[in-house]
Each structure stands twice: as C-alpha cells, then as structure tokens.
All heavy atoms as an XYZ file, in Angstrom:
796
protein
N       3.833     -8.390    -15.818
C       3.409     -9.234    -16.901
C       4.574    -10.018    -17.496
O       4.341    -10.975    -18.217
C       2.729     -8.414    -17.985
C       1.410     -7.840    -17.539
O       0.789     -8.345    -16.609
N       0.970     -6.778    -18.182
N       5.780     -9.591    -17.216
C       6.965    -10.243    -17.763
C       7.517    -11.315    -16.831
O       8.508    -11.952    -17.151
C       8.055     -9.206    -18.050
C       7.665     -8.193    -19.089
C       8.715     -7.111    -19.250
O       9.619     -6.970    -18.436
N       8.589     -6.324    -20.306
N       6.886    -11.498    -15.691
C       7.376    -12.498    -14.749
C       8.593    -12.042    -13.948
O       9.226    -12.851    -13.280
N       8.906    -10.783    -13.974
C      10.071    -10.254    -13.256
C       9.623     -9.736    -11.890
O       9.765     -8.568    -11.550
C      10.723     -9.170    -14.101
C      11.258     -9.738    -15.409
C      11.605     -8.692    -16.430
N      12.586     -7.735    -15.927
C      12.976     -6.669    -16.618
N      12.466     -6.422    -17.806
N      13.853     -5.836    -16.101
N       9.082    -10.667    -11.106
C       8.455    -10.336     -9.821
C       9.425     -9.724     -8.831
O       9.090     -8.769     -8.131
C       7.801    -11.577     -9.219
C       6.653    -12.104    -10.013
C       6.631    -13.267    -10.742
C       5.366    -11.517    -10.180
N       5.410    -13.421    -11.346
C       4.609    -12.360    -11.014
C       4.782    -10.350     -9.705
C       3.300    -12.096    -11.374
C       3.473    -10.082    -10.055
C       2.757    -10.942    -10.885
N      10.619    -10.298     -8.709
C      11.577     -9.797     -7.704
C      11.984     -8.360     -8.016
O      12.073     -7.530     -7.116
C      12.820    -10.695     -7.647
C      12.560    -12.084     -7.092
C      12.145    -12.101     -5.651
N      13.242    -11.685     -4.784
C      13.090    -11.174     -3.578
N      11.893    -11.042     -3.070
N      14.125    -10.813     -2.856
N      12.234     -8.061     -9.277
C      12.590     -6.695     -9.656
C      11.433     -5.737     -9.371
O      11.654     -4.634     -8.850
C      12.951     -6.629    -11.146
C      14.241     -7.346    -11.502
C      14.466     -7.347    -12.998
O      14.715     -6.256    -13.552
O      14.391     -8.435    -13.600
N      10.245     -6.169     -9.725
C       9.065     -5.343     -9.466
C       8.904     -5.100     -7.970
O       8.619     -3.981     -7.544
C       7.820     -6.015    -10.041
N       9.107     -6.160     -7.184
C       8.975     -6.024     -5.730
C       9.951     -4.988     -5.188
O       9.577     -4.115     -4.393
C       9.212     -7.376     -5.060
C       9.138     -7.325     -3.549
C       9.497     -8.647     -2.891
O       9.618     -9.678     -3.579
O       9.665     -8.627     -1.661
N      11.197     -5.068     -5.608
C      12.208     -4.124     -5.120
C      11.848     -2.686     -5.483
O      11.964     -1.781     -4.653
C      13.573     -4.500     -5.678
C      14.122     -5.795     -5.129
C      15.351     -6.287     -5.873
O      15.758     -5.721     -6.881
N      15.948     -7.367     -5.372
N      11.404     -2.479     -6.713
C      11.018     -1.129     -7.136
C       9.796     -0.631     -6.380
O       9.742      0.531     -5.974
C      10.758     -1.104     -8.640
C      11.987     -1.258     -9.524
C      11.570     -1.423    -10.983
C      12.918     -0.066     -9.364
N       8.838     -1.508     -6.179
C       7.614     -1.099     -5.484
C       7.871     -0.791     -4.016
O       7.235      0.102     -3.453
C       6.532     -2.163     -5.655
C       5.988     -2.175     -7.069
C       5.063     -3.327     -7.363
O       4.854     -4.201     -6.499
O       4.534     -3.356     -8.489
N       8.800     -1.488     -3.393
C       9.174     -1.167     -2.014
C       9.766      0.238     -1.979
O       9.412      1.052     -1.108
C      10.159     -2.207     -1.436
C      10.787     -1.708     -0.141
C       9.463     -3.537     -1.212
N      10.647      0.547     -2.915
C      11.259      1.873     -2.961
C      10.206      2.962     -3.170
O      10.231      3.995     -2.495
C      12.294      1.950     -4.084
C      13.536      1.144     -3.831
C      14.484      1.166     -5.022
O      14.248      1.869     -6.008
N      15.555      0.394     -4.939
N       9.289      2.728     -4.105
C       8.239      3.713     -4.383
C       7.356      3.908     -3.158
O       7.055      5.039     -2.768
C       7.401      3.294     -5.612
C       6.171      4.170     -5.760
C       8.243      3.341     -6.877
N       6.959      2.805     -2.536
C       6.084      2.900     -1.370
C       6.766      3.663     -0.241
O       6.166      4.569      0.361
C       5.668      1.508     -0.887
C       4.689      1.549      0.278
S       4.230     -0.074      0.904
C       5.749     -0.568      1.720
N       8.001      3.309      0.052
C       8.719      3.985      1.138
C       8.916      5.469      0.840
O       8.778      6.301      1.735
C      10.060      3.290      1.398
C       9.929      1.897      1.979
C       9.148      1.851      3.287
O       9.281      2.775      4.108
O       8.393      0.883      3.476
N       9.208      5.799     -0.399
C       9.393      7.210     -0.774
C       8.085      7.974     -0.642
O       8.051      9.074     -0.073
C       9.930      7.321     -2.212
O      11.177      6.634     -2.286
C      10.121      8.770     -2.615
N       7.007      7.386     -1.145
C       5.707      8.062     -1.040
C       5.285      8.238      0.417
O       4.752      9.279      0.788
C       4.635      7.290     -1.808
C       4.709      7.487     -3.300
C       3.617      6.746     -4.015
N       3.531      7.191     -5.397
C       2.724      6.641     -6.292
N       1.920      5.638     -5.958
N       2.699      7.084     -7.531
N       5.522      7.220      1.240
C       5.170      7.338      2.657
C       5.987      8.442      3.323
O       5.453      9.217      4.119
C       5.389      5.992      3.353
C       4.329      4.952      3.001
C       4.682      3.574      3.458
C       4.654      3.429      4.953
N       4.847      2.012      5.376
N       7.268      8.514      2.982
C       8.137      9.521      3.596
C       7.760     10.929      3.138
O       7.667     11.853      3.940
C       9.597      9.224      3.253
C      10.594     10.196      3.859
C      12.051      9.821      3.600
N      12.357      9.193      2.332
C      12.521      9.840      1.169
N      12.393     11.152      1.120
N      12.808      9.191      0.067
N       7.505     11.093      1.843
C       7.231     12.418      1.285
C       5.780     12.848      1.504
O       5.516     13.996      1.871
C       7.581     12.441     -0.228
C       7.150     13.746     -0.877
C       9.071     12.207     -0.432
N       4.848     11.924      1.289
C       3.430     12.277      1.326
C       2.736     11.937      2.640
O       1.693     12.491      2.944
C       2.683     11.566      0.178
C       3.196     11.855     -1.227
C       2.513     10.937     -2.230
C       2.998     13.317     -1.578
N       3.294     10.984      3.369
C       2.681     10.522      4.611
C       2.147      9.112      4.449
O       1.783      8.684      3.351
N       2.094      8.395      5.562
C       1.687      6.987      5.565
C       0.276      6.745      5.041
O      -0.015      5.677      4.514
C       1.765      6.404      6.982
C       3.187      6.253      7.471
O       4.125      6.319      6.649
O       3.367      6.051      8.687
N      -0.611      7.728      5.207
C      -2.013      7.537      4.864
C      -2.431      8.253      3.580
O      -3.615      8.278      3.249
C      -2.897      7.963      6.028
C      -2.662      7.122      7.263
C      -3.586      7.468      8.409
O      -4.445      8.359      8.248
O      -3.458      6.845      9.461
N      -1.482      8.797      2.864
C      -1.820      9.484      1.613
C      -2.332      8.457      0.604
O      -1.806      7.344      0.509
C      -0.579     10.198      1.060
C      -0.887     11.111     -0.073
N      -1.064     10.661     -1.363
C      -1.055     12.457     -0.105
C      -1.321     11.682     -2.153
N      -1.325     12.788     -1.412
N      -3.370      8.801     -0.156
C      -3.919      7.854     -1.134
C      -2.889      7.281     -2.109
O      -2.964      6.104     -2.472
C      -4.983      8.682     -1.872
C      -5.432      9.677     -0.847
C      -4.185     10.018     -0.067
N      -1.908      8.083     -2.526
C      -0.872      7.565     -3.433
C       0.031      6.552     -2.735
O       0.476      5.581     -3.349
C      -0.035      8.698     -4.014
C      -0.807      9.534     -5.033
O      -1.897      9.099     -5.467
O      -0.318     10.627     -5.387
N       0.311      6.773     -1.461
C       1.091      5.800     -0.686
C       0.309      4.501     -0.547
O       0.880      3.396     -0.605
C       1.454      6.366      0.682
N      -1.002      4.600     -0.409
C      -1.845      3.412     -0.298
C      -1.919      2.656     -1.619
O      -1.985      1.424     -1.630
C      -3.238      3.790      0.200
C      -3.277      4.455      1.578
C      -4.701      4.800      1.965
C      -2.616      3.596      2.625
N      -1.880      3.363     -2.730
C      -1.819      2.699     -4.037
C      -0.538      1.887     -4.141
O      -0.551      0.738     -4.590
C      -1.919      3.730     -5.185
C      -3.337      4.287     -5.267
C      -1.489      3.115     -6.523
C      -3.491      5.461     -6.220
N       0.571      2.461     -3.698
C       1.846      1.740     -3.731
C       1.813      0.511     -2.834
O       2.339     -0.546     -3.199
C       2.992      2.663     -3.295
O       3.135      3.725     -4.200
N       1.216      0.645     -1.670
C       1.095     -0.485     -0.751
C       0.261     -1.597     -1.391
O       0.625     -2.777     -1.332
C       0.445     -0.018      0.562
C       0.346     -1.085      1.617
S      -0.476     -0.470      3.117
C       0.699      0.751      3.679
N      -0.834     -1.219     -2.012
C      -1.703     -2.172     -2.688
C      -0.942     -2.879     -3.814
O      -1.003     -4.104     -3.954
C      -2.918     -1.437     -3.245
C      -3.951     -2.361     -3.829
O      -4.670     -3.023     -3.101
N      -4.031     -2.401     -5.147
N      -0.203     -2.118     -4.616
C       0.555     -2.695     -5.725
C       1.605     -3.683     -5.228
O       1.798     -4.753     -5.822
C       1.224     -1.598     -6.550
C       0.228     -0.764     -7.323
O      -0.931     -1.115     -7.455
N       0.688      0.374     -7.823
N       2.287     -3.340     -4.160
C       3.286     -4.235     -3.601
C       2.641     -5.522     -3.102
O       3.169     -6.616     -3.317
C       4.054     -3.551     -2.467
C       5.079     -4.403     -1.731
C       6.122     -4.982     -2.682
C       5.750     -3.587     -0.625
N       1.493     -5.406     -2.474
C       0.787     -6.600     -2.008
C       0.445     -7.517     -3.180
O       0.602     -8.740     -3.092
C      -0.480     -6.208     -1.244
N      -0.002     -6.941     -4.287
C      -0.329     -7.751     -5.465
C       0.921     -8.417     -6.049
O       0.853     -9.553     -6.520
C      -1.030     -6.906     -6.529
C      -2.527     -6.898     -6.381
C      -3.146     -6.037     -5.482
C      -3.311     -7.757     -7.121
C      -4.524     -6.027     -5.330
C      -4.698     -7.765     -6.979
C      -5.307     -6.897     -6.075
N       2.040     -7.740     -6.007
C       3.284     -8.336     -6.498
C       3.715     -9.491     -5.602
O       4.162    -10.536     -6.095
C       4.391     -7.269     -6.591
O       3.979     -6.285     -7.549
C       5.717     -7.863     -7.024
N       3.578     -9.337     -4.306
C       3.903    -10.426     -3.383
C       2.973    -11.613     -3.616
O       3.412    -12.763     -3.632
C       3.803     -9.943     -1.931
C       4.846     -8.919     -1.513
C       4.477     -8.295     -0.171
C       6.232     -9.543     -1.459
N       1.701    -11.329     -3.831
C       0.738    -12.398     -4.103
C       1.095    -13.102     -5.415
O       0.968    -14.318     -5.542
C      -0.667    -11.829     -4.151
C      -1.754    -12.890     -4.158
C      -2.351    -12.998     -5.520
C      -3.525    -13.968     -5.520
N      -3.890    -14.353     -6.880
N       1.553    -12.353     -6.394
C       1.969    -12.930     -7.668
C       3.129    -13.903     -7.522
O       3.309    -14.808     -8.332
N       3.909    -13.713     -6.464
C       5.023    -14.614     -6.148
C       4.595    -15.722     -5.184
O       5.416    -16.500     -4.738
C       6.179    -13.825     -5.528
C       6.765    -12.780     -6.439
C       7.823    -11.972     -5.726
O       8.941    -12.417     -5.579
N       7.451    -10.784     -5.274
N       3.309    -15.757     -4.860
C       2.711    -16.715     -3.925
C       3.361    -16.581     -2.543
O       3.638    -17.570     -1.868
C       2.774    -18.171     -4.470
C       1.860    -19.074     -3.674
C       2.415    -18.230     -5.939
N       3.596    -15.347     -2.122
C       4.139    -15.053     -0.794
C       2.984    -14.513      0.053
O       2.916    -13.338      0.397
C       5.316    -14.055     -0.857
C       6.375    -14.533     -1.846
C       5.934    -13.860      0.527
C       7.505    -13.545     -2.080
N       2.041    -15.401      0.348
C       0.826    -15.003      1.053
C       1.107    -14.512      2.466
O       0.391    -13.652      2.965
C      -0.167    -16.166      1.104
C      -0.876    -16.408     -0.201
C      -0.390    -17.313     -1.137
C      -2.056    -15.726     -0.498
C      -1.047    -17.530     -2.332
C      -2.720    -15.943     -1.690
C      -2.208    -16.841     -2.606
O      -2.872    -17.052     -3.793
N       2.152    -15.030      3.111
C       2.425    -14.618      4.487
C       2.853    -13.157      4.580
O       2.780    -12.558      5.647
C       3.457    -15.539      5.140
C       4.808    -15.531      4.453
O       4.851    -15.471      3.200
O       5.832    -15.608      5.154
N       3.258    -12.560      3.480
C       3.563    -11.128      3.450
C       2.472    -10.340      2.729
O       2.162     -9.220      3.105
C       4.898    -10.885      2.753
C       6.101    -11.363      3.533
C       7.379    -11.000      2.829
C       8.592    -11.473      3.616
N       9.845    -11.137      2.922
N       1.903    -10.934      1.676
C       0.916    -10.227      0.863
C      -0.364     -9.945      1.638
O      -0.895     -8.826      1.590
C       0.600    -11.031     -0.401
N      -0.866    -10.944      2.348
C      -2.132    -10.779      3.063
C      -2.029     -9.735      4.176
O      -2.867     -8.824      4.243
C      -2.680    -12.134      3.553
C      -3.153    -12.957      2.351
C      -3.817    -11.939      4.560
C      -3.604    -14.368      2.670
N      -1.021     -9.797      5.051
C      -0.938     -8.746      6.085
C      -0.759     -7.338      5.502
O      -1.307     -6.381      6.041
C       0.278     -9.154      6.917
C       0.443    -10.610      6.674
C      -0.026    -10.840      5.267
N      -0.022     -7.239      4.399
C       0.165     -5.924      3.783
C      -1.156     -5.414      3.210
O      -1.509     -4.245      3.387
C       1.238     -5.988      2.688
C       1.615     -4.652      2.059
C       2.162     -3.678      3.104
C       2.637     -4.865      0.944
N      -1.902     -6.284      2.555
C      -3.195     -5.857      2.019
C      -4.191     -5.578      3.144
O      -5.021     -4.674      3.032
C      -3.758     -6.888      1.035
C      -4.943     -6.407      0.210
C      -4.605     -5.153     -0.606
C      -5.460     -7.498     -0.699
N      -4.105     -6.319      4.242
C      -4.961     -6.023      5.407
C      -4.693     -4.614      5.919
O      -5.634     -3.853      6.186
C      -4.707     -7.034      6.529
C      -5.263     -8.398      6.261
C      -4.863     -9.441      7.294
O      -3.865     -9.236      8.034
O      -5.537    -10.470      7.354
N      -3.417     -4.255      6.033
C      -3.069     -2.911      6.492
C      -3.561     -1.864      5.501
O      -4.107     -0.830      5.891
C      -1.552     -2.791      6.679
C      -1.105     -1.449      7.182
C       0.370     -1.398      7.437
C       0.769     -0.024      7.947
N       2.222      0.074      8.176
N      -3.395     -2.152      4.222
C      -3.870     -1.234      3.190
C      -5.376     -1.047      3.297
O      -5.877      0.079      3.211
C      -3.475     -1.776      1.809
S      -3.968     -0.709      0.440
N      -6.109     -2.130      3.495
C      -7.569     -2.055      3.633
C      -7.959     -1.220      4.848
O      -8.883     -0.392      4.766
C      -8.170     -3.458      3.739
S      -8.175     -4.376      2.187
N      -7.287     -1.436      5.967
C      -7.590     -0.670      7.179
C      -7.396      0.822      6.936
O      -8.234      1.645      7.321
C      -6.704     -1.129      8.337
C      -7.014     -2.507      8.841
C      -5.958     -3.008      9.816
O      -4.930     -2.373     10.048
N      -6.214     -4.187     10.383
N      -6.283      1.165      6.296
C      -6.003      2.572      6.025
C      -6.978      3.146      5.007
O      -7.449      4.276      5.161
C      -4.560      2.744      5.555
C      -3.500      2.456      6.608
C      -2.103      2.437      5.991
C      -3.567      3.499      7.721
N      -7.281      2.378      3.974
C      -8.229      2.862      2.977
C      -9.618      3.060      3.578
O     -10.320      4.007      3.229
C      -8.291      1.914      1.778
C      -7.118      2.110      0.831
C      -7.191      1.240     -0.393
N      -6.279      1.774     -1.401
C      -6.015      1.198     -2.556
N      -6.604      0.054     -2.869
N      -5.183      1.747     -3.402
N     -10.027      2.172      4.468
C     -11.323      2.349      5.133
C     -11.350      3.649      5.922
O     -12.345      4.374      5.915
C     -11.624      1.157      6.045
C     -12.122     -0.099      5.357
C     -12.052     -1.298      6.296
C     -13.548      0.110      4.846
N     -10.247      3.944      6.605
C     -10.190      5.162      7.421
C     -10.085      6.418      6.560
O     -10.769      7.406      6.799
C      -9.028      5.094      8.403
C      -8.995      6.289      9.323
C      -8.032      6.191     10.477
N      -6.690      5.924     10.051
C      -5.915      4.942     10.564
N      -6.392      4.169     11.513
N      -4.694      4.758     10.150
N      -9.233      6.370      5.530
C      -8.948      7.566      4.739
C      -9.961      7.779      3.624
O     -10.469      8.886      3.436
C      -7.515      7.481      4.143
C      -7.235      8.637      3.209
C      -6.480      7.436      5.263
N     -10.244      6.721      2.864
C     -11.097      6.853      1.683
C     -12.555      6.501      1.952
O     -13.420      6.860      1.164
C     -10.569      5.959      0.549
C      -9.131      6.220      0.097
C      -8.709      5.189     -0.940
C      -8.977      7.634     -0.442
N     -12.785      5.744      3.023
C     -14.111      5.259      3.420
C     -14.495      4.009      2.617
O     -13.914      3.678      1.613
C     -15.192      6.326      3.306
C     -14.922      7.573      4.104
C     -15.014      7.289      5.575
N     -14.786      8.513      6.340
C     -14.107      8.521      7.478
N     -13.619      7.423      7.974
N     -13.949      9.648      8.131
N     -15.516      3.358      3.105
C     -15.943      2.053      2.589
C     -16.493      2.133      1.157
O     -16.388      1.178      0.399
C     -16.996      1.460      3.510
C     -17.350      0.035      3.177
C     -18.198     -0.607      4.254
O     -18.427     -0.026      5.307
N     -18.662     -1.810      3.993
N     -17.048      3.252      0.761
C     -17.696      3.371     -0.538
C     -16.725      3.608     -1.683
O     -17.102      3.503     -2.849
C     -18.720      4.520     -0.522
C     -19.776      4.398      0.546
C     -19.299      4.840      1.932
O     -18.332      5.629      2.027
O     -19.883      4.380      2.920
N     -15.476      3.955     -1.384
C     -14.513      4.300     -2.434
C     -14.158      3.066     -3.253
O     -13.961      1.978     -2.701
C     -13.254      4.912     -1.796
C     -12.371      5.579     -2.792
N     -11.533      4.879     -3.631
C     -12.200      6.884     -3.092
C     -10.885      5.725     -4.402
N     -11.275      6.956     -4.090
N     -14.058      3.194     -4.566
C     -13.733      2.039     -5.418
C     -12.414      1.340     -5.060
O     -12.330      0.111     -5.139
C     -13.661      2.632     -6.824
C     -14.472      3.885     -6.763
C     -14.345      4.380     -5.350
N     -11.410      2.098     -4.657
C     -10.139      1.477     -4.262
C     -10.305      0.631     -3.002
O      -9.719     -0.451     -2.881
C      -9.051      2.528     -4.052
C      -8.598      3.184     -5.307
N      -7.786      4.287     -5.301
C      -8.831      2.914     -6.615
C      -7.540      4.664     -6.535
N      -8.174      3.842     -7.353
N     -11.073      1.139     -2.064
C     -11.333      0.381     -0.836
C     -12.094     -0.895     -1.166
O     -11.730     -1.988     -0.692
C     -12.149      1.236      0.159
O     -11.449      2.461      0.409
C     -12.355      0.493      1.471
N     -13.104     -0.780     -1.971
C     -13.910     -1.943     -2.340
C     -13.058     -2.997     -3.035
O     -13.124     -4.183     -2.692
C     -15.101     -1.517     -3.226
C     -16.083     -0.663     -2.414
C     -15.803     -2.728     -3.834
C     -17.121      0.056     -3.256
N     -12.240     -2.583     -3.998
C     -11.430     -3.562     -4.734
C     -10.399     -4.222     -3.831
O     -10.150     -5.433     -3.951
C     -10.755     -2.924     -5.952
O      -9.810     -1.961     -5.563
N      -9.821     -3.482     -2.911
C      -8.846     -4.073     -1.980
C      -9.512     -5.064     -1.040
O      -8.974     -6.141     -0.774
C      -8.144     -2.981     -1.171
O      -7.302     -2.216     -1.992
N     -10.684     -4.713     -0.538
C     -11.409     -5.617      0.357
C     -11.824     -6.904     -0.364
O     -11.718     -8.002      0.197
C     -12.641     -4.920      0.948
C     -12.353     -3.845      1.988
C     -13.615     -3.032      2.274
C     -11.794     -4.447      3.265
N     -12.252     -6.771     -1.599
C     -12.628     -7.953     -2.380
C     -11.419     -8.845     -2.649
O     -11.497    -10.068     -2.550
C     -13.286     -7.539     -3.695
C     -14.678     -6.962     -3.509
C     -15.284     -6.388     -4.779
O     -14.559     -6.279     -5.809
O     -16.473     -6.040     -4.752
N     -10.294     -8.232     -2.990
C      -9.071     -9.000     -3.230
C      -8.628     -9.709     -1.958
O      -8.258    -10.890     -1.995
C      -7.962     -8.077     -3.743
N      -8.673     -9.016     -0.843
C      -8.270     -9.605      0.429
C      -9.108    -10.832      0.751
O      -8.573    -11.880      1.151
C      -8.378     -8.573      1.553
C      -8.005     -9.039      2.953
C      -6.562     -9.533      3.006
C      -8.225     -7.908      3.946
N     -10.400    -10.732      0.562
C     -11.278    -11.869      0.821
C     -10.915    -13.049     -0.083
O     -10.817    -14.186      0.380
C     -12.734    -11.468      0.610
C     -13.722    -12.569      0.920
C     -15.164    -12.113      0.731
O     -15.433    -11.079      0.120
N     -16.079    -12.877      1.246
N     -10.688    -12.791     -1.352
C     -10.334    -13.857     -2.296
C      -8.991    -14.474     -1.942
O      -8.819    -15.702     -2.006
C     -10.314    -13.305     -3.717
N      -8.019    -13.654     -1.560
C      -6.688    -14.162     -1.214
C      -6.746    -15.061      0.010
O      -6.043    -16.059      0.071
C      -5.730    -13.022     -0.952
C      -5.408    -12.187     -2.143
C      -5.952    -12.267     -3.398
C      -4.468    -11.126     -2.192
N      -5.415    -11.311     -4.208
C      -4.493    -10.593     -3.500
C      -3.625    -10.548     -1.253
C      -3.689     -9.538     -3.896
C      -2.819     -9.497     -1.633
C      -2.843     -8.996     -2.946
N      -7.554    -14.684      0.974
C      -7.685    -15.520      2.170
C      -8.221    -16.898      1.799
O      -7.742    -17.915      2.305
C      -8.583    -14.843      3.203
C      -7.925    -13.670      3.892
C      -8.887    -12.968      4.815
N      -8.224    -11.942      5.612
C      -8.856    -10.935      6.176
N     -10.174    -10.801      6.044
N      -8.192    -10.044      6.886
N      -9.198    -16.944      0.911
C      -9.747    -18.221      0.456
C      -8.690    -19.013     -0.302
O      -8.505    -20.207     -0.068
C     -11.011    -17.995     -0.415
C     -11.461    -19.279     -1.080
C     -12.125    -17.395      0.422
N      -7.979    -18.364     -1.204
C      -6.923    -19.027     -1.974
C      -5.837    -19.572     -1.056
O      -5.361    -20.693     -1.246
C      -6.278    -18.052     -2.959
C      -7.134    -17.682     -4.130
C      -6.488    -16.613     -4.994
O      -5.237    -16.545     -5.063
O      -7.228    -15.823     -5.597
N      -5.447    -18.776     -0.081
C      -4.382    -19.181      0.839
C      -4.788    -20.413      1.627
O      -3.988    -21.330      1.809
C      -4.020    -18.027      1.777
C      -2.817    -18.327      2.626
O      -1.832    -18.882      2.161
N      -2.884    -17.961      3.888
N      -6.019    -20.465      2.088
C      -6.511    -21.620      2.838
C      -6.513    -22.850      1.939
O      -6.117    -23.935      2.353
C      -7.922    -21.345      3.416
C      -8.567    -22.606      3.935
C      -7.836    -20.295      4.512
N      -6.930    -22.693      0.685
C      -6.987    -23.845     -0.219
C      -5.600    -24.325     -0.621
O      -5.423    -25.484     -0.964
C      -7.818    -23.516     -1.461
O      -7.168    -22.549     -2.254
N      -4.597    -23.467     -0.552
C      -3.228    -23.859     -0.898
C      -2.532    -24.609      0.227
O      -1.659    -25.427     -0.027
C      -2.385    -22.623     -1.236
C      -2.612    -21.975     -2.582
C      -1.762    -20.727     -2.707
C      -2.302    -22.935     -3.717
N      -2.908    -24.335      1.454
C      -2.195    -24.921      2.594
C      -2.180    -26.451      2.582
O      -1.124    -27.031      2.772
C      -2.725    -24.373      3.912
C      -2.286    -22.944      4.124
C      -2.642    -22.418      5.482
C      -2.117    -20.990      5.567
N      -2.212    -20.454      6.884
N      -3.286    -27.156      2.329
C      -3.202    -28.615      2.280
C      -2.262    -29.110      1.189
O      -1.523    -30.067      1.393
C      -4.644    -29.055      2.017
C      -5.477    -27.928      2.511
C      -4.656    -26.692      2.249
N      -2.246    -28.436      0.045
C      -1.358    -28.849     -1.043
C       0.100    -28.637     -0.646
O       0.963    -29.454     -0.947
C      -1.678    -28.053     -2.306
N       0.386    -27.551      0.057
C       1.738    -27.291      0.501
C       2.199    -28.330      1.495
O       3.341    -28.773      1.462
C       1.853    -25.889      1.114
C       1.696    -24.776      0.099
C       1.618    -23.400      0.747
O       1.372    -23.273      1.939
N       1.798    -22.381     -0.049
N       1.310    -28.742      2.388
C       1.670    -29.759      3.371
C       1.980    -31.088      2.713
O       2.902    -31.774      3.098
C       0.545    -29.930      4.406
C       0.411    -28.759      5.338
C      -0.751    -28.962      6.299
C      -0.928    -27.712      7.160
N      -2.100    -27.830      8.027
N       1.221    -31.458      1.683
C       1.448    -32.742      1.020
C       2.766    -32.751      0.277
O       3.349    -33.799      0.076
C       0.290    -33.078      0.091
O       0.246    -32.162     -0.979
N       3.260    -31.584     -0.129
C       4.533    -31.528     -0.829
C       5.713    -31.754      0.112
O       6.794    -32.092     -0.342
C       4.690    -30.167     -1.507
C       3.734    -29.856     -2.652
C       3.933    -28.429     -3.135
C       3.939    -30.834     -3.793
N       5.530    -31.612      1.388
C       6.641    -31.743      2.327
C       6.941    -33.173      2.706
O       7.886    -33.437      3.423
C       6.355    -30.906      3.582
O       5.223    -31.414      4.249
N       6.146    -34.152      2.248
C       6.371    -35.552      2.590
C       7.589    -36.095      1.892
O       7.987    -35.885      0.876
C       5.153    -36.424      2.250
C       4.023    -36.199      3.199
C       2.904    -35.506      2.828
C       4.086    -36.666      4.513
C       1.857    -35.292      3.690
C       3.048    -36.467      5.395
C       1.940    -35.778      4.975
C-alpha cells in the first residue's frame, strides 16, 4: 500500500523460498507466498513474470486444494482478469515505442 513494490518483492521471494524449503513446494502456506509474490509483480506491471507465477500457483492449488477451495477460486479469477488486462495493455505499450 506504500508503493514500496521492490522491497516487498524481495521480502516475498525470501518468504516463498523459505516456506518451499521448510514446508515443501506444494504446502498451502508456500502457495500463499507464491500468490502474494505474483500480486506484487502485477502491482509493478511485470506481467511477464506475474502471470506465469500465478499460473503455476493455480495449477498447484487445483491439485492440492481442489477447484472448490476459496484460494483456488480467487487465484483462478485473478489469473483470468490479468490475462485480459495484459492483452489490453500490449497495444498501448507498442504505441509508446514509436
């Protein structure tokens, strides 16, 4: 909320890696960290990293938590919205390169 995206990103990478190492790649808490990092990347408009990370998170959440879980549902909904946003941004990005 303070606009300190880079600092948040660095901390979230550390948290995610620690949780994956200690709890395992598919532990629900590790998936929360992955989801949070994806949102921070999206907040920086780094869609080329945010979308693949959220896709991986969705795949893991579908396998571990199943489709009915609220975390899975919210991640899938966000992923769909981000894909639409990313497509709508691409023409604007191209026009800026002229």
